[in-house]
C-alpha positions in Angstrom: 92.2 88.1 11.9 90.0 90.9 12.3 87.6 90.0 15.0 85.3 92.6 13.2 85.0 90.0 10.1 83.3 86.8 10.3 84.7 83.5 8.3 82.3 81.7 6.5 82.6 78.3 4.8 79.4 77.2 2.3 78.5 73.3 3.7 80.0 70.8 1.9 76.8 68.8 1.2 74.9 67.8 -1.7 78.2 66.7 -3.5 79.4 70.4 -3.3 83.0 71.6 -2.5 83.1 73.9 0.0 84.6 77.2 -0.1 85.9 79.9 2.3 85.2 83.9 2.5 85.0 86.6 5.2 82.2 89.0 5.8 82.5 92.5 7.6 80.6 93.3 10.5 77.2 94.6 9.6 76.3 91.3 7.7 73.9 88.8 9.4 73.8 85.3 7.8 70.4 83.9 7.2 69.8 80.5 8.8 70.2 78.1 6.0 70.0 74.6 7.1 69.7 70.8 5.9 66.8 69.7 8.5 63.7 71.6 9.7 65.0 71.6 13.3 68.5 73.1 12.4 66.8 75.9 10.3 64.9 76.8 13.3 67.6 76.8 15.8 69.6 79.0 13.6 66.6 81.2 12.9 66.1 81.7 16.7 69.8 83.0 16.9 69.2 84.8 13.6 66.6 87.1 15.0 68.1 87.9 18.5 71.3 89.3 16.4 69.2 91.0 13.8 66.9 92.7 16.1 69.3 92.8 19.3 67.4 95.4 20.9 64.2 93.4 20.9 62.7 90.9 22.9 60.6 87.6 22.9 57.4 89.7 21.2 59.7 90.4 18.4 61.9 87.1 18.0 59.1 84.6 18.5 57.2 85.5 15.5 59.8 86.4 12.8 62.1 83.2 13.6 59.8 81.2 11.6 59.2 83.6 9.0 63.2 83.8 8.6 63.2 80.0 8.8 60.7 79.6 5.8 62.8 81.9 3.7 66.1 80.0 4.5 64.2 76.9 3.2 63.3 78.6 -0.2 66.8 79.7 -0.7 68.3 76.4 0.3 66.0 74.9 -2.5 67.3 77.1 -5.1 70.9 76.0 -4.5 71.8 78.9 -2.5 74.7 77.7 0.0 75.0 81.3 1.8 72.8 84.3 2.0 72.8 87.3 4.1 71.5 90.8 5.0 73.7 93.8 5.2 72.8 96.6 7.2 75.4 99.6 7.9 74.9 103.0 9.2 75.2 105.7 6.9 76.0 108.5 9.9 79.2 110.4 9.1 81.8 108.9 10.6 82.3 112.2 12.8 79.2 111.5 14.9 80.8 108.9 16.6 83.5 108.9 19.5 87.2 108.4 18.8 87.7 104.8 19.1 84.3 103.6 18.4 82.6 101.8 15.9 79.8 102.9 13.7 76.7 100.9 14.5 73.8 100.5 12.3 71.3 103.2 13.9 67.8 103.5 12.1 67.6 106.7 13.1 70.8 107.9 11.6 69.9 106.1 8.2 70.7 103.1 7.1 72.2 101.5 3.7 71.0 97.9 2.7 72.3 95.2 0.6 71.8 91.4 0.3 74.5 88.7 -0.4 74.3 85.3 -2.0 76.7 82.4 -2.4 75.6 79.6 -4.6 78.0 76.8 -6.0 76.9 76.2 -9.9 77.9 72.7 -11.3 79.3 73.6 -14.9 79.7 71.4 -17.7 83.5 72.8 -18.0 85.8 70.2 -20.1 89.1 71.8 -18.9 90.7 72.1 -15.4 92.4 75.2 -16.0 90.4 77.8 -14.3 91.9 80.7 -16.8 90.0 78.8 -19.9 86.8 78.5 -17.7 87.0 82.5 -16.7 87.4 83.2 -20.3 84.2 81.3 -21.1 82.4 83.0 -18.7 83.5 86.7 -19.5 82.6 85.8 -23.4 79.0 84.6 -22.3 78.4 87.9 -19.9 80.1 90.4 -22.3 77.5 89.2 -24.9 74.8 91.1 -23.0 75.2 94.9 -23.7 73.7 95.9 -20.2 76.3 94.1 -18.3 79.5 95.5 -17.3 81.7 92.6 -17.6 85.4 92.5 -16.3 88.2 89.9 -15.8 89.5 89.7 -12.0 93.0 88.2 -10.8 91.9 87.4 -6.9 94.3 85.5 -4.7 92.1 82.6 -5.1 92.7 82.4 -8.9 90.8 84.0 -12.0 87.3 85.5 -11.7 84.4 87.5 -13.7 82.9 90.4 -12.3 79.7 91.7 -13.9 78.1 94.9 -12.6 74.4 95.7 -13.8 72.3 98.7 -12.9 68.5 98.6 -13.4 65.5 101.1 -13.2 61.9 99.6 -11.7 58.6 101.7 -11.5 56.8 101.2 -8.7 53.1 101.5 -8.5 51.5 104.4 -6.4 49.8 101.7 -4.0 53.5 100.6 -3.6 54.8 104.0 -2.3 54.7 106.2 0.8 53.6 109.4 -1.3 50.9 107.7 -3.3 52.6 108.5 -6.4 54.4 106.4 -9.0 58.4 106.1 -8.1 61.4 105.0 -10.0 63.7 102.7 -7.9 67.2 102.2 -9.1 69.2 99.1 -8.2 72.7 97.6 -8.6 74.1 94.2 -8.7 77.6 92.9 -8.3 78.1 89.4 -9.5 81.5 87.7 -9.3 81.9 84.2 -10.8 84.6 82.1 -9.3 85.7 78.9 -11.3 86.7 76.1 -8.5 90.3 74.8 -9.4 89.6 71.4 -8.3 86.6 70.4 -10.2 83.4 71.5 -12.6 82.0 73.9 -10.3 81.7 77.7 -10.3 81.1 80.0 -7.3 78.6 82.9 -7.9 78.9 85.7 -5.6 75.8 88.1 -5.7 75.6 91.5 -4.0 72.4 93.4 -4.7 71.4 96.8 -3.2 68.7 99.6 -3.7 70.9 102.1 -1.6 72.6 103.5 -4.5 73.9 106.6 -2.8 76.3 104.8 -1.1 77.1 102.5 -4.0 80.8 103.4 -4.1 80.9 101.9 -0.3 79.2 99.2 -1.3 81.2 98.3 -4.4 84.4 98.5 -2.0 83.0 96.0 0.9 82.3 93.2 -2.3 85.6 93.9 -3.8 87.1 93.3 -0.1 85.2 90.1 0.3 85.9 88.8 -3.0 90.0 89.1 -2.1 89.4 86.7 1.2 87.9 83.9 -0.8 89.9 80.5 -0.2 89.2 77.1 -1.7 91.6 75.8 1.3 90.6 76.0 5.0 92.6 79.5 6.1 93.2 77.7 9.6 94.8 74.9 7.7 97.3 77.0 5.6 98.0 79.3 8.4 99.1 76.3 10.3 101.2 75.1 7.6 102.9 78.6 7.1 103.6 78.6 10.7 105.2 75.2 10.8 
């Protein structure tokens, strides 16, 4: 395994099956948890990782804020949520062998990744049939760019949408009305074991770096597994 990647598994609770996937360095998972105590504990660790150069003056007020966000997101059925922060500095600005870290002074691209497990009324255990239904539904919206995906874990459907929003003058630094362009990549991955679909959603307003963010999402989707990667690796070694 690449040490710069982190393995995540959605919780096998609320009668929902687990799913495994990797995220690259730069993703900070929000402190989702089943109980207030668990969320508080995870929030304390989250803020120390996110604001690694901070101190208690930053961490102490920030932790309850992110714990509250995690509670709201958990109530909506989200099983995983993370903030992605990536340096936009040129690779040539780092010494040989060093990893390009997120340096705000050099510019940072941001994105948000969520994973939800959605119960579906699928009558067939054939994931191809389920994916075809999803593709037909998403393709009916002319603003969606929906395509079929053949992932290592099975069939899936990717849907890309780009939206433009007008920001009121009071919301901008310049005090003038501004247009904000945002992009979303959403992948629907049917479970082969039951009537559920995993929905991976990556959202960003850093459209100048869309190509890199798209490749990153593609890489994440390639790591999805419905079987514990540790168990599958052990079976191969035997």
